[in-house]
C-alpha positions as CSV (number, residue, x, y, z in Angstrom):
1,M,110.8,97.0,104.7
2,L,109.1,93.9,105.7
3,R,110.1,94.7,109.1
4,G,108.0,97.8,108.9
5,L,105.5,96.1,106.7
6,H,104.7,93.5,109.9
7,T,104.7,96.1,112.9
8,A,102.6,98.3,111.0
9,S,100.2,95.4,109.9
10,A,100.0,93.8,113.3
11,S,99.4,97.1,115.1
12,F,96.2,98.0,112.5
13,R,94.9,94.8,113.3
14,A,95.1,94.9,117.3
15,E,93.2,98.1,116.6
16,T,90.8,97.2,114.1
17,G,90.3,93.3,114.7
18,R,90.8,93.5,110.9
19,P,94.0,93.0,108.7
20,A,95.8,95.6,106.7
21,V,95.1,95.5,102.6
22,L,98.5,96.0,100.4
23,V,98.0,95.8,96.6
24,V,101.3,95.4,94.9
25,D,100.9,96.3,91.6
26,N,102.9,95.4,88.4
27,F,104.6,92.8,90.9
28,T,106.1,91.0,87.9
29,K,108.6,93.4,87.2
30,L,110.2,92.7,91.1
31,A,110.1,88.8,89.8
32,K,112.4,89.7,86.7
33,R,114.7,91.8,88.6
34,D,115.4,90.2,91.8
35,I,114.2,87.0,92.2
36,P,115.3,86.6,95.9
37,M,113.8,89.5,96.9
38,F,110.6,88.7,95.6
39,E,110.7,85.2,96.9
40,R,111.1,86.8,100.5
41,F,107.9,89.2,99.8
42,V,106.1,86.5,98.5
43,E,106.8,84.4,101.8
44,F,106.1,87.2,103.9
45,A,103.2,87.4,102.5
46,K,101.9,84.1,103.3
47,Y,103.1,84.3,106.7
48,E,101.4,87.3,107.3
49,A,97.9,86.1,105.5
50,D,98.5,83.0,107.8
51,E,98.9,85.0,110.6
52,G,95.6,87.1,110.2
53,N,97.5,90.3,109.7
54,L,98.0,91.2,106.4
55,V,96.0,90.6,102.7
56,V,98.5,90.9,99.6
57,T,97.2,91.3,96.6
58,F,99.4,90.9,93.5
59,V,98.5,92.8,90.3
60,A,99.9,91.9,87.3
61,S,100.1,94.1,84.4
62,E,101.9,91.7,81.8
63,G,100.4,88.6,80.4
64,H,102.4,85.9,82.4
65,T,102.2,85.3,86.0
66,P,105.6,83.8,87.5
67,R,105.3,80.1,88.5
68,R,106.2,80.9,91.9
69,L,102.4,82.6,93.0
70,A,100.3,79.9,90.4
71,G,99.1,77.5,92.8
72,P,95.8,76.3,94.2
73,F,94.9,79.3,96.9
74,I,96.7,82.1,95.5
75,C,94.6,84.7,93.2
76,I,96.6,86.7,90.2
77,F,94.6,89.5,89.1
78,N,95.6,90.3,85.4
79,L,94.3,94.0,84.6
80,F,96.2,94.7,81.6
81,S,97.3,92.0,79.2
82,N,99.0,92.9,76.1
């Protein structure tokens, strides 16, 4: 999955000169169910952002944010807080 996203985002940037945008809704479910996959995905998102290929927005629909995403350069949107 991540390899395909990398290829698609790099192609998009090459064609348009702009990074692709990916919105991940309810990311806290992944953080709860599969921590290793969640961490790989976060590292992938950071790498792609550094390369300028992809901007990933994580949207939380619950009231908490995993510590892995809490940091000075990461923005989390809590749209629906219970």
